[in-house]
N, C-alpha and C positions, 0 to 999 in steps of 0.2 A: 565446299562443303559448308550450307549458311551453318552462324552463331543457329540456329532453330532447328538445326538436325544433326548439331556437331552433338552429344553423347559428354563428346568432354569440357563442355563447358556447366555442364551439370556433378562430375561426376569423381573424377582429379585423383580414386585409387591407386592410378598406375604409381602415379607420384609420393601415395604415404606407405608403402608397401614397398619397396624394396630399394638395395642398391643400387646409384647409377650410378657406373664407370664408365668412363673414354680417356685416350690414351692424355697423353700430356699433349702433341703438340697442336689438340686444340683448344684447352690451355690459353689467354693472355700469355702466360708468362713465354710461347716462342709464335716466331715470326709469323702469322699468319693466319695465329693463332685468335679465337674466340666469344671465348665461356669468359666472363670476370672468375681475376683472381682469388676474390673473394668471399666467392661465391660453392670452388672446389676445397676438398684436402688430397694430400697428398693416401695414395694408399702405395705406392714402386715406386722406385725410378721414372716408373716410364705409366704407372694410373694412377691420375683422377682419380675420386666420384664426389658427384653434388653437393656438400655440404648439409647437413640429416637424414640425408638418406646412409651415416654411415654407423647412426643412434638404432637400438629400439622407444622404444618402435621408432620405424622407417619416415621424417616427414619432410621432403624437400625443402627448402628455403624459401625460391624464387616460387611454389603454390602460396598461395592467397586468399582466401572464400574459407570454406565451410562444402567437405570433402559430403558428395553428394546432392548439392542444392547448387550452387558458387560456385562454380571457382575460376581459377586464372589464372596461367604459366608465365608473371614479373621477369621473363627475362624471353619472352616468344622466340623471338629473331636470332638470339642468340645462344637458342638451347642444345646442349653437346647435340651428339651419331644414337645414343639407345631413345632418348628425347626423339627425335625427327625421325626415327624407323620404327616405334614405337604404331602397331594400331591399335587402336580400336577394335575389337568383336561383333563382325558385323557388316564394318563402313565398307562402301569398294569392295565387297565383294570376299575383302583378307579373313579366314580365321585366325583367330589370337584366344585359346581359352587362357592364356595365361591372363588377362583384363577380365573375363569371366570369373579365379579365385582370387582378382585380389579385388574387384567385386564383390564378393562373394562375400567374404574378411576384415567388411567394413560394413556388410549389413542388405549390401541396392543391390535389387534383381540381376537378373541373368543381360545381357542383351543378346538380342532375333541375331542367330545360326542366321549367315548370309544363307543365297540364295539359290541352289544352283545350277553352277553351269548349265550352257545352254546348247543343247550341240545338235550340227547341221545337219539341216532337211536330204534323207539319203537321195541319193545323188551325185551332193553337190560335192566330195571326195571328203566330207570331214565322218560319212560313219567308219565303224567300229569296223576294224576290217581292212578298211580299205588299201592299208599299204600295206606292201610284202614281207612273206609272213619271214618273218626273221627265226637265225636258227638256235634251236636249242645254244641255253652254256658250257652242257660235258659233246656236240657236236662240233665236228670239223669246219675249217669255211679257207673257203682257201681265197686270198686275194694276192693276186694280179700284181710281175712287178712291174 
């Protein structure tokens, strides 16, 4: 995804909307960890959160710029798994209503819904009903030994 097509570089609402919690193993304080210690705060013995996301209103300290205009993550390469796993709504065919809820709370318009998945042409093995019928949940199923 190029910067021009990536709505995240103009948004940032998710980074200023909720607590970003991750396992301590992702923190630099543990061997193999990568999230800088100064960017996180202790939640429990095994959980950390991105600094700033534990406040109301939340805003990650790694977020730079103005929400809805132009933003960037200053630690993008070493961001924790919740940030890596977060997908903007509609991009790559993924639906994420939390993205649009965060945008709404910051006064931004929703991103368009992802296109409906394309179905295989009839006769190509992908049509609905091409599999063998499955037994109902309350039917007995005979299993070979």
